[in-house]
N, C-alpha and C positions, 0 to 999 in steps of 0.2 A: 164773598165769592172768590176773591183773589186767592184765598187760602186753599180753595178747592182745585185750582188750576193744576198745580203740581201733582197732587194725588191722582187726579183723573188721568193726566198724561201718563203717569207711571203705571196705572192699572191698564190703560189702553195699550201701552207698550208691552207689558207682560202678556196680556191676553193675546195681542196680535202676534207676538213671537211664538206663543204656543200653537196658534192656528197655522202660522207660517211654517213652523217645524213639522206640523202634521202634513202640510202640503208637500214638503220636501220628502217626507217618509213615503207618502202616497205616490209621489213621482218615482221614487226609487223602486217601489213595488211594481208600478206600471212598466218601468224600464226593464225590470227582471222578467216580467210577463212577456213583453214584446220580443225579448231576446229568445224566448222559448215557445212562442206561439205565432200562428199566422195572423195576418191582418183581419181575416174573416172571423176567426175565433175570438180575437180581441174585441171586434165589433159586437159580437154576440154577448160577450161578457159585459161590456160597457153598457149595452142596451139593458141587460138585466140589472146592473148596478144603478142605472138611472131610474129604472122602474121602481127599485127598492127605495132609493132616496126620496123619490117623489111621493109615493103612497105612504111610506112610514111617517114622513113629515106631515102629510095631510091628515093622517089618522090620529095625530096627537091632539086634534081639535083645539089648537091654539093654547095648549096648557102652559107652556113656558111664559108667555107674556101675561097670561091670566094669573099665574102663581106669583109673578113679580108684584102685581097689584095686590093680590091677597095677602102677601107677606107684610104689607103695611097695616093690615087690620087684624092680624092674628096673634099679636103679642108674642111672637117667636115660638108659637106652639109647633110641636113636631108633626101632629096629624090632626085632621078635623073631619067632620062628617062630610063637608063639602068636597074635600079631596077624595074621600071614599067614593062618593057619587061619581066624580069625574073619572076616577080610575075604572069603575065598573062600566061606565059608558064607553070608554076607550077600549076596554077588554071586549065588550060585546061587539062593537063596530069592527074591531080588528079580526075577531073570530069569524064573523059573517063574511067579511071581505076575503079572508084567506080561504074559506070554504068555496066561495064563488070563484075565486081565482083558480083554484085547482079543478073545480067541477067543469068550468068552461074554458080550460086552458087551450084546448084545441081550436075553438072558435076565436079566442083572443089572439093567439099567436098567428093564426091564419090571416086575420084582419091586419095585423101589424107586419105581415110578411117576414116572420121570423120562424125558425124551425126548432123552437124549444120543445122538449119532451115533457111529459107529465112529471117525471122525476125532478127536472130542473124547476118546474113551476112550484113543486112542493118546497124545494129549497128556497126559492124566491119568497114564497108566502111565509115560511119560517123566519127568513131574514127580516121581512117587513114587521112581523110580530115582535121580534127581539129588538130591532132598532127603534120601533115605536116606543117601547117601554124604556129603552135607554134614554130617549129624548125626554120622557116624563121625569125620570130621576134627575136628569141634568136640569130640567126646569125647576124642580124643587130646590136644588142646590143654588141655582141662579136667583130664585125668588127669595132666598135667605141670604142674599148678598155674598154669594160664593162664586163670582164670575170666573175666577181662575180655575177652580176645581171643575166647574161645569164645562168650560171650554176645553180643558185638558182631556176630560173623559169623552166628550162628544166628538171632538175633532181629531184627537191625537191617538187614542188608544186602539181603535179598530185597524188602521193601516199598520201600526206597529205589530200587533198580534198576527195579522195576516202575513206581513213580511217575514216574521219568524217561521210561520208554517211553510211558506214557500222556500225558505232556505233549507229546510229539512225534506223537501219534496224531491224524490229521486227520479221521477219521470222526466224524460228529455223534452217532451212536447206537452204543453199545457192545453187541455181542452176547456171549453167554456163551462162544461159540467163540473170539472174538478175545481175550477176557480171559484165558482159560486158556492160549492160545498165548503171550501176554505173560508170564504167570506161569511157563510153562515156560522161556522165554528167561531170566528172572530167576534161576530155580533153577540152571540150567546155568552161568550167569555166576558166581554166588556160590560154587557148588561148586568151580569151577576156581580161583577166588581163594582159597578156604579151603585147597585143596591146596597152592597156592604159599606161603601163609603158614606152613603146617606144614613144608614143605620148608626154608624159610629160617630158621625159629626154632630155638633151641638148647634142648636138654633142661634141665629144671629141676635144679639141683644137689641131690644127695642125700648127706647126710653119712655115714650108715651104714644099710645096708639089711638087714633081717632075712632069714633064709634063705627061699628060695621054697617055697611049699606048693602042691601041685597043686590043692587045694580052692579056693585063691584065684583060680584061673584058670577054674573051671568056669562055663561060660556058659549051661548049660541052665536053671537056676533064674532067672538074670537075664533070660533070654529070655521065660520065662513071666511074670515080674513086669512087664517092659516092655510086653508085649502087653496085659496086663490093665489096667495103669495108663493107657495111652493109650485103651483102650476105655472106661474109666470117664470120661475127660475128654471124648472126642468121640463115643463110641458112642451115647450117649443121643439125640443129634440124629438119627443115622441110624436108630435104632430108631423114633423118632417120625415119621420121614419119610413112611411110607405113610399116616399119619393126617392129614397136613398138605398143603395146596396150596403152590405155589411161593412165593406172597406170604407166607404164614404161616411157611414155612421161613426166608425172608429175615429176617423180624422176629425169630424166635427165635434165629437164628444171630447176628445183630447184637447182640442182648441178651446172648448168652453171651460173645461176644468182648469186649464192654465190661465184663462182670462179671469175666472172667478177669484184667483189668487189676489188680483188687484182689489177685490171687494173685502179682503180680510181686514183692511183698515176700518171699513164700515161695520163689519161684524163685531170687531173688538169694541168699537165705540158703543154699539147697541147693547152689548153685554154689560158694559160698565155704567152707561148713562140711564138705562131703563129704571132701575130701582130708585135712583135719585130724582128723576122726573116725577115718578109716581108719588114719592114722599112729599116733594114740594107742592104738587097739585093738591093732594089730600089735606095738606096742612094750610092750604090757601095762601101760600107764599108766592104771589104772582111775580114779584121782582126776582126772586131766586129762580123761578121757573124760566123766565126770560133769559136770565144770565146763564143758566145751565144750557139752554138751547143755543145761545150765541157762542158759548165756549165750545160745545161739541162741533158746531159748524166751523168755527175758526180753526180748531185743531185739525179737522179733516182736510180743510183746504190748504192749510200750511204744509201738511205732510204729503199732499197728493202728488205734487210735481216730482220731487225726488223719488218717491216710492214708485210712481208709474214708470219712470225711466228705468229704475232698477228691475221692475217686473218685465218690461219689454226686452231688456237684455237677457234676463234669466230665461224668459219664454223662448226667445230665439235660440239660445244655447241648448235648451232642453230638446227642441225638435231636432237639432243636429246630433245630439247625443242618441236620440231614438233611431236616427238614420232613416233610410228609405223603407216604406213609402211615406213616412210620417212628416218628413220635411215639407211635403206639399200642403200641409195643414196650416202653414204660417200665415197665408193671406186671410184665412178664416179667423185665426187668432187675433190679428190686428183689427179686423172688422168688429169682433166681439169686444175688444178692448175699448173701442169708442163708446159703446153702451155702458161699460163699467165705469169709465171716467165720469160720465154724467151721473151715474148712480151714486158714486162716492161724493162727488162735488155737491150734490143736492142735500146731503146730510141725512141724519136719521129721521126722515120725515114720517115714516110709518110708525116708528116707536113714539115719536112726539105726539102723534094723533091718538095712538092707543093708550098711552100713559096719562092722557088728559081727558079721558072719557069721550073722545071723538072717534071711537072705533066705527061707528055707523057711517060717518063721513068717509072714513078710510075704506069701508066696504064698497061704497059707491065708486070710489076711485078704482078699486080693484076689479069691480064688475066691468066697468068701461074698459079697463086695461086688458082684462082677459078676452073680452069680445074682440077688441082690436088686435090683440096678439094672435088669436086664432085665425082671423081673416088675413092678416099680413103674412104670417108664417106659411099658411097653406098656399096662398096665392103666389108668393115669391118662390117657395119651394117647387111648386108646380111648373112655374115658368122658367126659373133660373137654376133649379137643382140645389146643389149644396151651397153655392154662393147665395142664392136667395134665402135659404134657411138661416145662414149666418147673419145676413142683413136684417131679416125679420126678427131674430132674437135680440139684436142690438137695438133696433127701433122700439121693440116692446119695452125695454128698460127705460129708454128715454121718455116714451109716452107715459109710463107709469109714474116716474118721478116728477115729471112736469105737472101732471094732474095732482099729485100729492102735495107738491109745493103750493099749488093754487089753493088746495083745501086748508093747508096750514095758515095761509094768509087770510082766508075767509073766516075761519073758526077762531084763530088766536090773534090775528093781526100782525103776525110775524112775516115780514117781507124778506124772505131768504135770498132773493135775487140781488138785493142791495148789498153793495160791497161793505158799507159801514155797519150793517146789522151785526156781523160777527165781531 
């Protein structure tokens, strides 16, 4: 296990830097947008972007973590019937969702108190379809131990392409319709590129594969987990939407996007550690599984303090760069940072449960978390407005990770709260 410490740290460092660079590019893109658009238009665009990120992630039906586990039982095969079934299911669900999204766009936007037109909803639906399949190709790459490739495409490519499109845009003022159209073009371009990368890449070598188990390929529980995880990440903003105006939504959305940069450390660790945990569990290497879990928690907690200080400084500077009225979003940023601090400190608890066939236990954690999230965000947003929405989103993260840590202790016996565990 000692020999794995340096390679894991190195991979986490590279993947984290890729995601961090993508965050910097996305901030540059948002900075250019705010310079040529009103706060109301930015709020409308960010609402659409949040809608896209939420539902495209939900519609993947948990494919990325499932493919990570499947990669341990497929002997490096490039395609299987199970993958075909999963892709057909995702395509069908995505098509139905997009049709309903366009058909009932008037009712949907009225309920959410937003003035999107049908043209915008068509673009949003197309974005959802393209980003959904982008996540699928990235899941295939990650499942074959290609975490750097997968993170590069999923996190970095879309803001780069959209930034290039905005550089060549001659209009002086950006409307939310124009911004979403450019986002659609970026999604389609990157999706096609991800597909080409997957076609030309070679399967990761597998020395010896354990026999296939049908339970390893069950996508139902993964689907539920993926849906609820993404809802916990982005759903709070949508639930708070009816209680906020467009400017307030823009402020809270920017604050959340900057606070999520702190979780990049956790995202990178999840990308790297997931295939290793799955392989150790399927090989019945309990000591290696515990060591990998301890190593992942130790690395996250060692790097958390300096990285969080860096993010706080960068986030504060970013708001001053954006200027008025966005500097007033700083209090919400620091409230949301508190939730992300506990999120990273608790470790890759969700991945640990899913890679050790405890995804049903994780489902119960997420069900409880989603119910509490909805009640807390709606109640606080109703009473306290934008401050309540920020507090509710932060509390949701703390509740989810606290429940997940308890599930890890009950199922695996790992006491992550103990300082000597890592």
